[in-house]
C-alpha positions as CSV (number, residue, x, y, z in Angstrom):
1,M,5.2,-7.8,-24.2
2,E,6.7,-11.2,-23.1
3,I,8.3,-11.9,-19.8
4,N,10.2,-15.1,-18.9
5,W,8.6,-16.2,-15.7
6,T,11.3,-18.8,-15.0
7,L,14.0,-16.1,-15.4
8,I,12.2,-13.8,-13.0
9,T,11.8,-16.6,-10.5
10,Y,15.6,-17.3,-10.6
11,L,16.3,-13.6,-10.1
12,V,13.9,-13.2,-7.2
13,V,15.2,-16.4,-5.5
14,G,18.8,-15.3,-6.0
15,L,18.2,-11.9,-4.5
16,F,16.4,-13.3,-1.5
17,A,19.1,-15.9,-1.1
18,L,21.8,-13.2,-1.2
19,S,19.9,-11.2,1.4
20,G,19.5,-14.2,3.6
21,F,23.2,-15.0,3.3
22,L,24.0,-11.4,4.6
23,K,21.3,-11.3,7.3
24,G,21.5,-14.9,8.6
25,W,18.8,-17.5,9.1
26,W,17.1,-16.0,12.2
27,K,15.9,-12.9,10.4
28,E,14.9,-14.8,7.3
29,A,12.8,-17.2,9.5
30,I,10.7,-14.2,10.6
31,I,10.0,-13.4,6.9
32,T,9.0,-17.1,6.3
33,L,6.5,-16.9,9.2
34,F,4.8,-13.9,7.6
35,L,4.8,-15.5,4.2
36,A,3.3,-18.6,5.7
37,I,0.4,-16.5,7.0
38,L,-0.3,-15.2,3.5
39,V,-0.3,-18.8,2.2
40,F,-2.8,-19.7,4.9
41,L,-5.0,-16.9,3.9
42,L,-4.9,-18.0,0.3
43,R,-5.7,-21.5,1.3
44,V,-8.6,-20.5,3.5
45,P,-10.2,-17.5,1.7
46,G,-13.1,-17.3,4.3
47,V,-10.6,-16.4,7.0
48,A,-8.9,-13.9,4.7
49,E,-12.3,-12.2,3.9
50,A,-13.2,-12.0,7.7
51,L,-9.8,-10.4,8.5
52,V,-10.3,-7.8,5.7
53,D,-13.8,-7.0,7.0
54,L,-12.4,-6.5,10.5
55,F,-9.7,-4.2,9.1
56,N,-12.3,-2.3,7.2
57,R,-14.4,-1.8,10.3
58,F,-11.3,-0.4,12.1
59,L,-10.7,1.9,9.1
60,T,-14.3,3.2,9.3
61,F,-13.8,4.0,13.0
62,I,-10.5,5.8,12.5
63,W,-12.0,7.6,9.4
64,G,-14.8,9.1,11.5
65,I,-12.4,10.9,13.9
66,L,-10.0,12.4,11.3
67,P,-10.2,16.0,10.0
68,D,-11.6,16.5,6.5
69,S,-8.2,17.7,5.1
70,I,-6.5,14.5,6.2
71,R,-9.4,12.4,4.8
72,I,-9.0,13.9,1.4
73,F,-5.3,13.4,1.3
74,L,-5.5,9.8,2.5
75,T,-8.3,8.9,0.1
76,D,-6.2,10.1,-2.8
77,F,-3.1,8.3,-1.5
78,F,-4.9,5.0,-0.8
79,E,-6.7,4.9,-4.1
80,T,-3.8,6.0,-6.3
81,A,-0.9,4.2,-4.6
82,L,-2.5,1.2,-2.9
83,G,-5.6,0.6,-4.9
84,I,-7.8,0.7,-1.8
85,S,-11.3,2.0,-2.6
86,G,-12.6,5.3,-1.1
87,A,-16.2,4.8,-2.3
88,G,-18.8,6.3,0.1
89,G,-16.2,8.6,1.6
90,V,-14.5,5.8,3.7
91,I,-11.4,3.9,2.5
92,Q,-12.1,0.2,2.3
93,A,-9.8,-2.7,1.3
94,D,-11.2,-5.1,-1.3
95,A,-10.6,-8.7,-0.3
96,T,-11.3,-9.9,-3.8
97,S,-8.7,-7.7,-5.4
98,G,-5.2,-9.0,-6.2
99,Q,-3.8,-5.6,-5.9
100,T,-4.9,-5.4,-2.2
101,W,-3.1,-8.6,-1.5
102,L,0.0,-7.6,-3.5
103,V,0.3,-4.5,-1.3
104,L,-0.2,-6.6,1.8
105,L,2.6,-8.9,0.6
106,I,5.0,-5.9,0.4
107,V,3.9,-4.6,3.8
108,F,4.4,-8.1,5.4
109,V,7.9,-8.5,4.0
110,A,8.8,-4.9,5.1
111,V,7.4,-5.4,8.6
112,A,9.2,-8.8,9.0
113,T,12.4,-7.2,7.9
114,L,12.0,-4.3,10.4
115,I,11.3,-6.7,13.2
116,G,14.5,-8.6,12.4
117,W,16.6,-5.4,12.4
118,A,15.0,-4.1,15.6
119,T,15.3,-7.3,17.6
120,L,18.7,-8.5,16.3
121,P,20.8,-5.4,15.4
122,N,23.9,-6.0,13.3
123,R,25.8,-2.9,14.3
124,I,26.5,-0.9,17.5
125,D,25.0,2.6,17.3
126,K,25.7,3.8,20.9
127,P,28.0,3.2,23.8
128,K,27.2,0.1,25.8
129,G,25.3,-1.3,22.8
130,T,25.3,-4.8,21.5
131,A,25.4,-6.2,18.0
132,Y,25.0,-9.7,16.5
133,M,27.2,-10.7,13.7
134,V,26.4,-13.6,11.4
135,T,28.7,-16.6,11.5
136,P,29.4,-18.7,8.4
137,Q,26.9,-21.3,9.6
138,G,24.2,-18.6,10.0
139,S,25.0,-17.2,6.6
140,V,24.6,-20.6,4.8
141,L,21.3,-21.3,6.6
142,G,20.2,-17.8,5.8
143,G,20.9,-18.2,2.2
144,L,18.9,-21.4,2.0
145,I,15.9,-20.0,3.8
146,G,16.2,-16.7,1.8
147,G,16.0,-18.7,-1.4
148,F,12.9,-20.5,-0.1
149,N,11.3,-17.1,0.8
150,G,12.0,-15.8,-2.7
151,L,10.2,-18.9,-4.1
152,L,7.3,-18.2,-1.9
153,V,7.1,-14.5,-2.8
154,I,7.1,-15.2,-6.6
155,N,4.4,-17.8,-6.2
156,L,2.3,-15.5,-4.1
157,V,2.6,-12.8,-6.7
158,R,1.4,-15.3,-9.3
159,E,-1.6,-16.2,-7.2
160,Y,-2.5,-12.6,-6.7
161,L,-2.1,-11.9,-10.5
162,D,-4.4,-14.9,-11.2
163,G,-6.9,-14.1,-8.4
164,R,-8.8,-17.4,-8.6
165,N,-8.0,-18.4,-5.0
166,L,-8.9,-15.0,-3.5
167,P,-12.1,-14.6,-1.5
168,G,-15.2,-14.6,-3.7
169,G,-13.3,-16.0,-6.7
170,G,-11.1,-12.9,-6.7
171,S,-10.2,-10.3,-9.4
172,S,-6.9,-9.9,-11.0
173,L,-4.6,-6.9,-11.3
174,P,-5.4,-4.4,-14.1
175,S,-3.1,-5.9,-16.7
176,E,-3.3,-9.1,-18.7
177,I,-0.7,-11.7,-18.1
178,T,-1.2,-14.9,-20.2
179,M,0.7,-18.1,-20.4
180,A,2.3,-18.8,-23.7
181,G,0.0,-21.0,-25.7
182,G,-3.1,-19.9,-23.7
183,G,-4.4,-19.5,-20.2
184,S,-4.9,-16.2,-18.5
185,V,-3.8,-14.8,-15.2
186,G,-5.3,-11.4,-15.5
187,T,-7.7,-9.1,-17.4
188,A,-6.8,-6.7,-20.1
189,S,-6.7,-3.0,-19.3
190,S,-5.8,0.0,-21.4
191,G,-4.5,-2.3,-24.1
192,V,-1.6,-3.5,-21.9
193,T,-0.8,-7.1,-22.3
194,L,2.0,-9.1,-20.7
195,Q,2.6,-12.7,-21.8
196,A,4.4,-14.8,-19.3
197,T,6.4,-17.7,-20.9
198,Q,7.7,-20.8,-19.2
199,L,5.2,-20.7,-16.4
200,P,5.6,-23.8,-14.1
201,S,2.6,-26.1,-13.9
202,F,2.5,-26.1,-10.1
203,T,1.9,-23.3,-7.5
204,V,2.1,-23.0,-3.7
205,L,-1.6,-24.0,-3.5
206,D,-1.2,-27.4,-5.2
207,S,-2.3,-30.5,-3.2
208,F,-1.0,-30.5,0.4
209,L,1.9,-28.1,-0.3
210,P,0.3,-25.1,1.5
211,W,0.0,-27.0,4.7
212,I,3.6,-28.0,4.6
213,I,4.6,-24.3,4.1
214,I,2.3,-23.4,7.1
215,L,3.9,-26.1,9.2
216,I,7.4,-24.8,8.3
217,G,6.3,-21.3,9.3
218,L,5.1,-22.6,12.7
219,L,8.4,-24.5,13.2
220,F,10.3,-21.4,12.4
221,L,8.3,-19.4,14.9
222,L,9.3,-21.9,17.6
223,A,12.9,-21.8,16.5
224,V,13.0,-18.0,16.5
225,F,11.8,-17.8,20.1
226,K,13.8,-20.8,21.4
227,N,17.1,-19.4,19.9
228,R,16.6,-15.9,21.1
229,I,14.8,-16.1,24.5
230,D,16.0,-17.9,27.5
231,I,13.8,-18.2,30.7
232,K,15.9,-18.8,33.8
233,T,14.9,-19.5,37.4
234,D,17.0,-18.2,40.3
235,K,17.4,-19.8,43.7
236,D,14.4,-17.9,45.0
237,K,12.2,-19.5,42.3
238,F,11.8,-16.2,40.5
239,R,11.9,-16.4,36.7
240,K,13.4,-13.8,34.4
241,I,13.8,-13.5,30.6
242,E,17.2,-13.3,29.1
243,Y,18.1,-12.7,25.5
244,K,20.8,-14.8,23.9
245,P,22.5,-14.8,20.5
246,P,20.7,-17.3,18.2
247,F,22.6,-20.2,16.6
248,G,24.7,-18.8,13.8
249,Y,25.2,-15.4,15.3
250,K,28.0,-14.0,17.5
251,R,27.3,-11.3,20.1
252,V,29.6,-8.3,20.0
253,D,29.5,-5.8,22.9
254,Y,30.7,-2.2,22.8
255,V,34.0,-1.7,24.6
256,P,35.1,1.9,25.2
257,L,38.7,2.8,24.7
258,E,40.6,3.2,27.9
259,K,41.9,6.7,28.6
260,K,45.7,6.9,28.6
C-alpha cells in the first residue's frame, strides 16, 4: 500500500492551520512549546531515556499500591492500546520504542490543548464569567503558528516511525514504511507494508534546525506568560498578579439582563 507523504503533510499542516485560525496564536503557542520539548528529547536521547526511567520508577511505585483487579485491567489496557510493556507484572514504558513516543506525542498535544482551553476560555459558561474572543490579528497569527505545529507533528511522526534517533538506536512501529526507490523507516510485521512516496530529504533533526525549534519554543513560553500575566505593585509596595487578555484576543464579560 502506498501513501503520499507530501499529501499527508499538506493535510496535517492545513488542519492545524485551520485549528490555529479558530483558536488564536496564544493557544497554539502552548502546543509549540510542548512539541519543542519532544524535539529536544529526540535531539538529546540520553535525557529522553533518563526521563522514561524516572517515569517507570514512578509507575513501579504506584503499581505496588494498586489492587490486583485494577492491575490486571491496566496491564491489558496499556499493552493493547498504548503498547507499554507489562513484563514482570509491572507496566513499563520502552524508551526505544517508536510507539511509546507516538503515544506521548498524542498526550502532549491533548494536554497542551486542554491547558489552552482552561486558561483562556472562549465562551461564558456561568454568570459573572469571562471569555476571550479571537480578533482577526490573533486568528492570522494562530493560523501561521498552527501550520508550523502541523509541520512539527508530521516530522515527529516520521522520526518515531524511523526510530533511528530514539534512545539506544530505537525501534520502529510494527509496520513497514519504505521510501519509494528504497530506504526503510520501519520493520515488517504480519505482512503489512506501507510505502511512503515523495518523502522530503530533510527532517526536524537536520543540522542546527532542532535548536532553532527549541529556541522558538522558549520564546513562545515567554510570550505566553508576558501576554497573559501582569504583575502590578500598589502604593504600599505589595505585588499582585493580574490576568489580561493576550494580544489578538478580546475580553468579554458576562452582563446579566436587567429586570424590568
